[in-house]
C-alpha positions in Angstrom: -65.4 55.5 -59.8 -69.1 54.6 -60.0 -70.8 51.3 -60.2 -73.3 50.8 -63.0 -75.7 48.7 -60.9 -77.7 51.5 -59.2 -78.3 53.4 -62.4 -78.0 50.8 -65.1 -78.3 47.2 -63.7 -79.3 45.6 -67.1 -76.4 47.4 -68.9 -74.0 46.2 -66.2 -75.1 42.6 -66.7 -74.7 42.9 -70.5 -71.2 44.4 -70.2 -70.1 41.7 -67.7 -71.4 39.0 -70.0 -69.7 40.5 -73.0 -66.3 40.8 -71.2 -66.7 37.2 -69.9 -67.4 35.9 -73.4 -64.2 37.7 -74.5 -62.3 36.1 -71.7 -63.4 32.6 -72.8 -62.1 33.4 -76.3 -58.9 34.8 -74.9 -58.3 31.8 -72.7 -58.6 29.5 -75.8 -56.0 31.6 -77.7 -58.7 33.3 -79.9 -57.2 36.7 -79.1 -58.5 38.7 -82.1 -62.0 37.5 -81.4 -61.7 38.4 -77.7 -60.7 41.9 -78.7 -64.0 42.3 -80.6 -65.9 41.5 -77.4 -63.8 43.9 -75.3 -64.3 46.7 -77.9 -68.1 46.0 -77.7 -68.0 46.1 -73.9 -66.0 49.4 -74.0 -68.5 50.9 -76.4 -71.4 50.0 -74.1 -70.1 52.1 -71.2 -71.8 55.4 -70.8 -69.7 58.6 -71.2 -67.4 59.5 -69.6 -66.2 55.9 -69.7 -63.5 56.3 -67.2 -66.0 57.2 -64.5 -67.2 53.6 -64.3 -65.5 50.8 -62.3 -66.0 48.3 -65.2 -63.7 50.4 -67.4 -60.6 49.4 -65.5 -61.5 45.7 -66.0 -62.1 46.2 -69.7 -58.9 48.2 -70.1 -56.9 45.4 -68.4 -58.4 42.8 -70.6 -57.4 44.8 -73.7 -53.8 45.2 -72.3 -53.4 41.5 -71.6 -54.8 40.4 -75.0 -52.7 42.9 -77.0 -49.6 41.8 -75.0 -50.5 38.1 -75.9 -50.5 39.2 -79.5 -47.3 41.2 -79.1 -49.2 44.3 -80.1 -47.4 46.5 -77.6 -48.2 49.9 -79.2 -51.9 49.0 -79.1 -51.6 47.8 -75.5 -50.0 51.0 -74.3 -53.1 53.4 -74.3 -55.1 50.7 -72.5 -52.4 50.2 -70.0 -52.4 53.9 -69.3 -56.2 53.8 -68.8 -55.9 50.9 -66.4 -53.1 52.7 -64.5 -55.2 55.9 -64.3 -58.1 53.9 -62.9 -56.4 51.6 -60.4 -58.5 51.5 -57.2 -55.6 51.6 -54.8 -52.1 53.0 -54.7 -50.8 49.6 -53.5 -52.2 47.9 -56.6 -49.0 47.4 -58.5 -50.4 45.4 -61.4 -51.1 48.4 -63.7 -47.6 49.8 -63.1 -46.2 46.3 -64.0 -48.4 46.1 -67.1 -47.4 49.5 -68.4 -43.8 48.8 -67.5 -43.8 45.6 -69.5 -45.4 47.3 -72.5 -42.8 50.1 -72.4 -40.1 47.6 -72.0 -41.2 45.7 -75.1 -41.4 49.0 -77.0 -37.9 49.8 -75.9 -39.1 52.9 -74.1 -36.6 52.3 -71.3 -37.0 55.4 -69.2 -40.8 55.0 -69.0 -40.5 51.3 -68.4 -38.1 51.8 -65.6 -40.2 54.6 -64.0 -43.3 52.3 -63.9 -41.5 49.2 -62.8 -39.7 51.2 -60.1 -43.0 52.5 -58.7 -44.2 48.9 -58.5 -41.0 47.8 -56.8 -41.2 50.6 -54.3 -44.6 49.3 -53.1 -44.2 45.6 -53.4 -40.4 44.8 -53.8 -39.8 41.6 -55.8 -43.2 40.3 -54.8 -44.8 42.9 -57.1 -43.2 41.0 -60.0 -44.8 37.6 -59.2 -46.8 36.4 -62.2 -44.8 38.5 -64.6 -42.5 37.0 -67.2 -39.1 36.2 -65.7 -37.3 38.7 -67.8 -39.2 41.7 -66.4 -37.6 41.6 -62.9 -34.2 41.0 -64.5 -34.7 43.9 -66.8 -35.7 46.1 -63.9 -32.6 45.1 -61.9 -30.4 45.8 -64.9 -32.0 49.2 -65.5 -31.7 50.1 -61.8 -28.0 49.1 -61.7 -27.3 51.0 -64.9 -29.0 54.2 -63.5 -27.0 53.8 -60.2 -23.7 53.7 -62.2 -24.5 56.9 -64.1 
């Protein structure tokens, strides 16, 4: 992934300011308005968008905001982008996010697959900061699969 700074320093500054403005709105429960800013930031990225480091951050902001709004079907493509762009194999956050989205959508096989990858790298520690029911769901799904 490339940084915008060497080629487009002013554009990078504008994108960061736009995402941060969205984050302020998101933190004050103005989720729909935050999404407008995240969409603007995404639109500012040069093509191909997934070549740029900032794309991962913007995608994660979309995921979290859509999850706050319980818009899991809208969160899923953003979670897939964030997972595709994660900077390190040991970064379990994108697997957890996609696992949660799939769990809420009752896509149990896909949810388990992503949560299992996160667990394989970070064990229960990978689930810290996630809703309590996520680790419980993972354990139930794992036990169910072991019985079959």
